[in-house]
N, C-alpha and C positions, 0 to 999 in steps of 0.2 A: 504494500500500500504506500502510495506516495504522499508526502506531506503537502498540505494545502493551507493557504491563508485566506480567510474571509475578512475583507475590509468592511467592517460594519458601518462606519460613518465617515464620510469625507466631507468636511465643511470648511469653507473659507468665508471670512467676514465680507459683507457686501462691498466695503470700500477698497478691498484688495483683489476682488474678482477680476479676471481678465489680465492679470499681471504675471501669470505663470506659477502662482502659489499651488493650485491644485495639481498641476503637472509635477511640480517639485515634490509634493507630498506623495504622489503615486510613485515617483522615481525612488524616493527614500524607502518606502515600504517594499518596493520591488527589490532593492539592494539588500535589505535585511532578510527577506524571504530567501533570496538566492544564496546569501552568505550562510544561512542556516540549513542549506540543502533542500529547501522547498522547491516544488516543481510547478506550483500553480498559485496564482493570486486571482481572486475574483471579488466582485462587489455587485450591488444592485442599485438602481435608481428608479425614480418614477418616470413614467412616459412623458410627463409634462415638463421635465427638467431639460429643456432644450439646450441651455448653455453647457450644462454638465455633460449631456450626451454628445455634444459636438466635440468636447475635449476627449471623452472616453473613446469615441470613434477614431480619434487621431492616435491615441496611445495604446489601444488594445483592440480586441476583436469581439464584436457582439456575437454571442454564441446562440442566439435565437430563442432562449428560454423566456417564458412568461411565468411569474411567480404567483402562486395562489396561497392564501392563508386564512386563518380564522383567529380572531381575538376573542378571548373569554373574560 
């Protein structure tokens, strides 16, 4: 079984968005995962997060999954 990292929350303050902060955060997490021998990093976002999705499409591959869940 390969080690996998799930990035639960990627947030940047509104006043610094569009300045490469999100890209730098993803790069830093990627480096840690790779340094620890991990083989996969993944995260989720909402379909309405156009700015985030534009970044994510540049730095990674959309795997085509749709997430379903129930809150109790």
